[in-house]
C-alpha positions as YAML, in Angstrom:
chain: A
units: angstrom
residues:
- id: 1
  name: UNK
  ca: [98.61, 109.93, 104.67]
- id: 2
  name: UNK
  ca: [98.43, 107.84, 101.49]
- id: 3
  name: UNK
  ca: [94.77, 108.69, 101.02]
- id: 4
  name: UNK
  ca: [95.57, 112.39, 101.22]
- id: 5
  name: UNK
  ca: [98.34, 111.99, 98.67]
- id: 6
  name: UNK
  ca: [96.02, 110.15, 96.29]
- id: 7
  name: UNK
  ca: [93.39, 112.85, 96.73]
- id: 8
  name: UNK
  ca: [95.89, 115.63, 96.00]
- id: 9
  name: UNK
  ca: [97.20, 113.78, 92.94]
- id: 10
  name: UNK
  ca: [93.64, 113.30, 91.73]
- id: 11
  name: UNK
  ca: [92.85, 117.00, 92.20]
- id: 12
  name: UNK
  ca: [96.06, 118.02, 90.40]
- id: 13
  name: UNK
  ca: [95.27, 115.70, 87.50]
- id: 14
  name: UNK
  ca: [91.72, 117.07, 87.31]
- id: 15
  name: UNK
  ca: [92.97, 120.65, 87.36]
- id: 16
  name: UNK
  ca: [95.53, 119.97, 84.64]
- id: 17
  name: UNK
  ca: [92.88, 118.25, 82.53]
- id: 18
  name: UNK
  ca: [90.54, 121.24, 82.95]
- id: 19
  name: UNK
  ca: [93.28, 123.73, 82.08]
- id: 20
  name: UNK
  ca: [94.22, 121.77, 78.94]
- id: 21
  name: UNK
  ca: [90.57, 121.65, 77.86]
- id: 22
  name: UNK
  ca: [90.17, 125.40, 78.37]
- id: 23
  name: UNK
  ca: [93.39, 126.10, 76.47]
- id: 24
  name: UNK
  ca: [92.23, 123.96, 73.56]
- id: 25
  name: UNK
  ca: [88.87, 125.74, 73.55]
- id: 26
  name: UNK
  ca: [90.59, 129.13, 73.50]
- id: 27
  name: UNK
  ca: [92.81, 128.12, 70.59]
- id: 28
  name: UNK
  ca: [89.80, 126.77, 68.69]
- id: 29
  name: UNK
  ca: [87.86, 129.99, 69.35]
- id: 30
  name: UNK
  ca: [90.73, 132.14, 68.11]
- id: 31
  name: UNK
  ca: [91.08, 130.02, 64.98]
- id: 32
  name: UNK
  ca: [87.34, 130.26, 64.33]
- id: 33
  name: UNK
  ca: [87.49, 134.02, 64.87]
- id: 34
  name: UNK
  ca: [90.23, 134.31, 62.23]
- id: 35
  name: UNK
  ca: [88.25, 132.15, 59.81]
- id: 36
  name: UNK
  ca: [85.12, 134.26, 60.28]
- id: 37
  name: UNK
  ca: [87.11, 137.46, 59.77]
- id: 38
  name: UNK
  ca: [88.60, 136.07, 56.56]
- id: 39
  name: UNK
  ca: [85.13, 135.19, 55.25]
- id: 40
  name: UNK
  ca: [83.78, 138.63, 56.14]
- id: 41
  name: UNK
  ca: [86.72, 140.35, 54.43]
- id: 42
  name: UNK
  ca: [86.08, 138.26, 51.33]
- id: 43
  name: UNK
  ca: [82.42, 139.24, 51.24]
- id: 44
  name: UNK
  ca: [82.88, 142.82, 52.47]
- id: 45
  name: UNK
  ca: [86.28, 144.29, 51.51]
- id: 46
  name: UNK
  ca: [88.04, 146.77, 53.77]
- id: 47
  name: UNK
  ca: [86.82, 150.31, 53.51]
- id: 48
  name: UNK
  ca: [83.19, 149.25, 53.48]
- id: 49
  name: UNK
  ca: [81.06, 149.09, 56.55]
- id: 50
  name: UNK
  ca: [77.88, 147.49, 57.74]
- id: 51
  name: UNK
  ca: [75.82, 150.40, 56.46]
- id: 52
  name: UNK
  ca: [77.23, 149.89, 52.94]
- id: 53
  name: UNK
  ca: [76.27, 146.21, 53.22]
- id: 54
  name: UNK
  ca: [72.74, 147.27, 54.15]
- id: 55
  name: UNK
  ca: [72.46, 149.54, 51.13]
- id: 56
  name: UNK
  ca: [73.59, 146.78, 48.80]
- id: 57
  name: UNK
  ca: [70.58, 144.58, 49.59]
- id: 58
  name: UNK
  ca: [67.33, 145.85, 48.04]
- id: 59
  name: UNK
  ca: [67.88, 149.39, 49.27]
- id: 60
  name: UNK
  ca: [66.95, 149.03, 52.95]
- id: 61
  name: UNK
  ca: [64.73, 145.97, 52.64]
- id: 62
  name: UNK
  ca: [67.07, 143.33, 54.02]
- id: 63
  name: UNK
  ca: [69.18, 144.00, 57.07]
- id: 64
  name: UNK
  ca: [68.40, 147.69, 57.50]
- id: 65
  name: UNK
  ca: [64.81, 146.91, 58.39]
- id: 66
  name: UNK
  ca: [66.04, 144.35, 60.88]
- id: 67
  name: UNK
  ca: [68.93, 146.33, 62.40]
- id: 68
  name: UNK
  ca: [67.52, 149.84, 61.76]
- id: 69
  name: UNK
  ca: [70.54, 151.21, 59.88]
- id: 70
  name: UNK
  ca: [70.56, 155.01, 60.04]
- id: 71
  name: UNK
  ca: [66.93, 155.06, 61.14]
- id: 72
  name: UNK
  ca: [65.65, 153.49, 57.89]
- id: 73
  name: UNK
  ca: [62.50, 151.45, 58.13]
...
């Protein structure tokens, strides 16, 4: 009976540890997402899109060749 109790306590502790790790990872991912969005908004203000970013770099030579913006090659 005591062995079963120890095993259950060990499983509960392991589950709680896993859940806390996952929660911390989720919070870190959300914070990183907000930081990336802030950087993107600094570089590319609202109202512009990816296509406008493509046009701003050497008129189709940078990312449009790579991502094929509007069929440009």
